[in-house]
C-alpha positions in Angstrom: 8.6 28.2 25.9 10.6 25.0 25.7 14.2 25.3 24.6 14.7 22.6 22.0 17.9 20.7 22.4 19.1 18.7 19.4 21.4 15.7 19.2 20.5 14.5 22.8 17.8 12.7 24.7 16.4 15.1 27.3 13.7 15.0 29.9 10.5 16.4 28.6 8.9 19.5 30.1 5.6 17.6 30.3 4.3 17.0 33.8 1.3 14.7 34.3 -1.5 15.9 36.5 -2.0 13.7 39.6 -5.3 12.3 38.4 -3.9 10.7 35.2 -0.6 9.2 36.2 -1.9 5.8 35.0 -0.7 5.0 31.5 -4.0 3.6 30.4 -5.9 6.7 31.7 -3.4 8.8 29.7 -4.1 6.7 26.6 -7.9 6.4 26.8 -9.2 9.5 28.5 -8.2 12.0 25.8 -10.3 10.0 23.3 -13.4 9.5 25.3 -13.4 12.2 27.9 -13.3 15.3 25.7 -16.0 17.0 23.7 -14.5 18.5 20.6 -15.9 21.1 18.1 -16.6 19.7 14.6 -14.1 20.6 11.9 -15.3 21.8 8.5 -13.0 19.5 6.5 -12.6 19.9 2.8 -12.0 16.4 1.3 -9.9 15.7 -1.8 -9.3 12.4 -3.6 -5.5 12.4 -4.4 -4.4 10.0 -7.1 -1.1 8.2 -6.5 1.5 7.2 -9.1 0.1 3.6 -9.3 -3.4 4.9 -10.0 -4.6 4.1 -6.5 -5.7 7.0 -4.3 -5.8 8.4 -0.8 -8.1 10.9 0.7 -6.7 14.3 1.8 -8.6 16.1 4.6 -8.0 19.9 4.5 -8.7 22.0 7.6 -10.3 25.4 7.0 -7.8 27.7 5.2 -6.4 30.7 7.1 -6.6 34.1 5.5 -2.9 34.1 5.0 -0.8 30.9 4.7 2.7 31.2 6.0 3.3 27.4 6.3 1.7 24.1 5.6 1.5 21.4 8.3 1.0 17.8 6.9 -0.4 15.3 9.4 0.0 11.5 9.3 -2.3 9.4 11.5 -1.7 6.2 13.4 -2.8 2.6 12.7 -6.4 2.5 11.6 -6.7 6.2 12.3 -8.4 9.0 10.3 -9.5 12.6 10.4 -11.9 11.5 13.2 -9.0 10.4 15.5 -8.9 12.5 18.6 -5.2 13.4 18.2 -5.8 14.6 14.7 -8.7 16.8 15.8 -6.6 18.2 18.6 -3.7 19.0 16.2 -6.1 20.9 13.9 -7.5 22.8 16.9 -4.0 23.7 18.0 -3.4 25.5 14.7 -6.8 27.2 14.6 -6.4 31.0 14.3 -2.8 30.7 13.1 -1.4 31.2 9.6 -0.7 27.5 9.1 -2.7 25.4 6.6 -3.3 21.9 8.1 -3.9 18.9 5.9 -4.2 15.2 6.8 -3.2 12.5 4.4 -5.2 9.4 5.1 -3.2 6.2 4.5 -4.7 3.9 1.8 -8.2 2.6 2.8 -8.3 4.6 6.1 -11.0 7.2 5.0 -13.9 4.8 5.2 -13.8 3.3 1.7 -11.5 0.6 0.3 -8.7 1.7 -1.9 -8.4 0.4 -5.5 -5.4 -1.9 -5.3 -4.6 -5.1 -3.3 -1.9 -3.3 -1.3 -2.7 -1.3 1.8 -0.4 0.7 4.1 2.2 -0.1 6.7 4.6 1.5 9.1 7.4 1.8 6.5 5.4 2.9 3.4 6.9 6.2 2.5 6.2 6.5 -1.2 2.6 7.7 -0.8 3.7 10.4 1.7 6.5 11.5 -0.7 4.1 11.8 -3.6 1.8 13.8 -1.4 4.6 16.0 -0.2 5.8 16.7 -3.7 2.3 17.8 -4.7 2.3 20.2 -1.7 5.6 21.6 -2.9 4.1 22.2 -6.3 1.0 23.9 -4.9 2.9 25.9 -2.3 6.2 26.6 -4.0 7.3 29.5 -1.8 5.9 28.2 1.5 7.6 25.9 4.0 6.2 22.5 4.6 6.2 20.8 8.1 5.0 17.3 9.0 3.7 15.7 12.2 3.3 11.9 12.5 1.4 10.1 15.3 2.2 6.5 16.3 2.5 4.5 13.0 2.5 7.8 11.1 5.4 9.0 13.3 7.5 5.9 12.5 6.8 6.3 8.8 7.8 9.9 9.0 11.1 9.2 10.7 11.9 6.6 8.0 11.0 9.1 5.3 13.1 11.8 6.9 16.1 9.4 7.3 15.8 8.0 3.8 15.7 11.4 2.1 18.2 13.2 4.3 18.9 16.7 3.0 16.3 16.1 0.2 13.5 15.7 2.7 10.5 17.8 1.5 9.7 19.0 5.0 11.5 21.9 6.7 11.1 20.1 10.0 9.2 17.1 11.4 7.5 16.0 14.6 7.0 12.4 15.7 4.7 11.5 18.6 4.5 8.1 20.3 6.2 6.3 17.4 6.8 2.5 17.5 10.5 3.0 16.4 11.2 -0.8 16.9 8.2 -2.6 15.4 9.3 -6.0 16.8 9.3 -4.7 20.4 5.9 -3.1 19.9 4.4 -6.3 18.5 5.7 -8.1 21.6 4.8 -5.4 24.2 1.2 -4.9 23.1 0.5 -8.6 23.9 1.2 -8.0 27.6 -1.5 -7.3 30.2 -4.2 -4.8 29.5 -2.5 -3.7 26.3 -4.0 -6.7 24.6 -7.3 -4.8 24.6 -5.8 -2.2 22.3 -4.4 -4.9 20.0 -7.7 -6.7 19.8 -9.6 -3.5 19.0 -7.2 -2.5 16.2 -7.1 -6.1 14.8 -10.9 -6.1 14.6 -10.8 -3.1 12.3 -7.9 -4.4 10.3 -9.7 -7.8 9.8 -12.9 -6.1 8.8 -11.2 -3.9 6.2 -9.4 -6.9 4.7 -12.6 -9.0 4.5 -14.3 -6.0 2.8 -11.6 -5.9 0.1 -11.6 -9.7 -0.3 -15.3 -9.5 -1.1 -14.5 -7.5 -4.2 -10.9 -8.5 -5.1 -9.2 -11.8 -5.6 -6.5 -12.1 -2.9 -5.3 -15.7 -3.8 -1.5 -15.7 -4.0 -1.4 -12.2 -2.4 -1.8 -13.1 1.3 -1.5 -16.3 3.3 -5.1 -16.4 4.5 -8.6 -16.7 3.1 -11.7 -14.6 4.1 -12.7 -17.5 6.3 -9.5 -17.6 8.3 -8.8 -13.9 8.7 -10.4 -14.2 12.1 -7.5 -16.4 13.2 -5.0 -13.5 12.9 -5.4 -12.6 16.6 -2.0 -10.8 17.1 -0.2 -8.1 15.1 2.6 -10.6 14.4 0.2 -13.1 12.9 -1.4 -10.4 10.8 1.9 -9.0 9.6 3.3 -12.5 8.9 0.3 -13.5 6.8 -1.0 -10.2 5.3 1.3 -7.2 5.7 4.5 -8.9 4.7 3.4 -10.9 1.6 1.2 -8.0 0.4 4.1 -5.5 0.4 7.1 -7.6 -0.6 8.5 -8.7 2.7 9.7 -12.2 3.5 7.7 -12.3 6.7 6.9 -10.3 9.8 10.5 -10.2 11.0 11.8 -8.9 7.7 9.1 -6.2 7.7 9.9 -5.2 11.3 13.6 -5.1 10.6 13.4 -3.0 7.4 10.7 -0.6 8.5 11.5 0.2 12.1 12.2 4.0 12.3 15.0 3.9 14.9 17.7 2.8 12.4 16.9 5.9 10.3 17.3 8.5 13.0 21.0 8.9 12.5 20.4 9.9 8.8 17.9 12.7 9.5 19.1 16.0 8.2 16.2 18.3 8.9 15.3 19.6 12.4 13.1 16.9 14.0 11.4 16.6 17.3 10.5 13.2 18.8 8.1 13.1 21.8 7.7 9.8 23.7 6.5 8.6 27.1 8.2 5.8 29.0 4.9 4.4 30.1 3.5 4.1 26.6 1.4 0.8 26.8 1.9 0.1 23.1 5.6 -0.5 23.5 8.5 -1.1 25.9 11.6 0.9 26.7 13.7 -0.8 24.0 12.1 1.6 21.5 14.0 4.4 23.1 17.2 5.1 21.1 20.6 5.6 22.6 22.0 9.2 22.2 24.6 8.0 19.7 21.8 6.7 17.5 20.5 10.3 17.0 21.4 12.7 14.3 22.6 16.1 15.5 19.3 17.3 13.9 17.1 15.2 16.1 15.7 16.4 19.5 14.4 13.6 21.6 12.2 14.6 24.5 11.3 11.8 26.9 8.7 12.0 29.6 8.1 9.6 32.5 4.3 9.6 31.8 2.1 10.4 28.9 0.8 7.1 27.7 0.2 6.6 24.0 -0.5 9.9 22.3 -1.8 11.2 25.6 0.2 13.8 27.5 -2.9 15.0 29.2 -3.3 18.3 31.0 -6.0 20.0 33.1 -8.7 18.5 35.2 -10.8 15.3 34.3 -13.8 17.4 33.4 -11.7 19.9 31.4 -8.9 17.9 29.9 -6.4 19.1 27.4 -3.2 17.8 25.8 0.3 19.2 26.2 0.8 18.2 22.5 -1.4 21.1 21.5 1.2 23.4 23.0 4.5 21.7 22.3 3.9 20.8 18.6 2.9 24.3 17.4 5.6 25.8 19.6 8.3 23.7 17.8 6.9 24.4 14.4 6.8 28.1 15.0 10.3 28.0 16.3 11.4 26.2 13.1 9.4 28.6 10.9 11.4 31.5 12.4 14.7 29.6 11.7 13.5 29.0 8.1 12.4 32.6 7.7 15.8 33.8 8.9 17.7 31.5 6.6 15.5 32.6 3.7 16.1 36.3 4.4 19.9 35.7 4.6 19.8 33.9 1.3 17.9 36.7 -0.3 20.4 39.3 1.1 23.2 37.3 -0.5 21.4 37.4 -3.8 21.0 41.2 -3.5 24.7 41.5 -2.7 25.7 39.5 -5.7 23.5 41.6 -8.0 24.8 44.8 -6.5 28.4 43.8 -7.0 27.6 42.8 -10.6 26.0 46.1 -11.3 28.9 48.0 -9.7 31.5 46.1 -11.7 29.7 46.8 -15.0 
């Protein structure tokens, strides 16, 4: 059991096995080197306030639901992402209902509007969270965001402060400084990750351009999308104009999660590895940039959403231990606070009856 320390940057309890000390092994092996059991997802089309939609993927419902865990995937991720499947597996045979919100257009079909999703788009997640509050009025909500989803979640938690719909949040391998990540991923072998993600982003954009008129919406045509060969070029010509930013720099500045950490008012755990190939060490905040409600656990190794454990032929992820552990810890805190509040209500009623 890890003792969560808030308001500080502490050394993570994670220890990398000898065979996976390389950051690229950490990043890749968990995706391709593990055989996972299929998940019986229940899919739901969730309509957003602007009449667009996202797909929700519900994990099998436990017999008794004591908490709901909302998951947010990374760039071009989905319910099929290995870290999402691992998160669901970690909560199997618990009393937590797990549900993933796909970002717009990430469930395998184009969304209905020109706009897509980005690292700072919090309005869709808030609409989703408010619906969860309506469906589960007496049950605490928790949230876990991975990579881009982790950055978005930190921005949401900071923007909403005490009004955050989640009792507590977890952010894993989040690009908390988008400008630094756009630069770091162009270095060395990391360019392979960038190229793979860009191919998916370009294909999705071209598919939408085939059915929608994007003239005046973005700064490229279907024929020139292929020239967007870096994240910065894509964000400058597509993400920024499509979502109301002046350019890539404006987008990075306004949507980087690091600046919102100081405003977080709900217990939050951030997990990050110094060797993450998607970013450099400038994404690590200073202690004074953290809210007293933020626990930042930093490991020397772990790659990008890796944190592998076990042997190469039977690999696991430390995230499957640490995330449920933290959420259970915060559930107990929530439960204790709820019981104390109920006791105060009883005391008030008892005093009122006695005085009458």
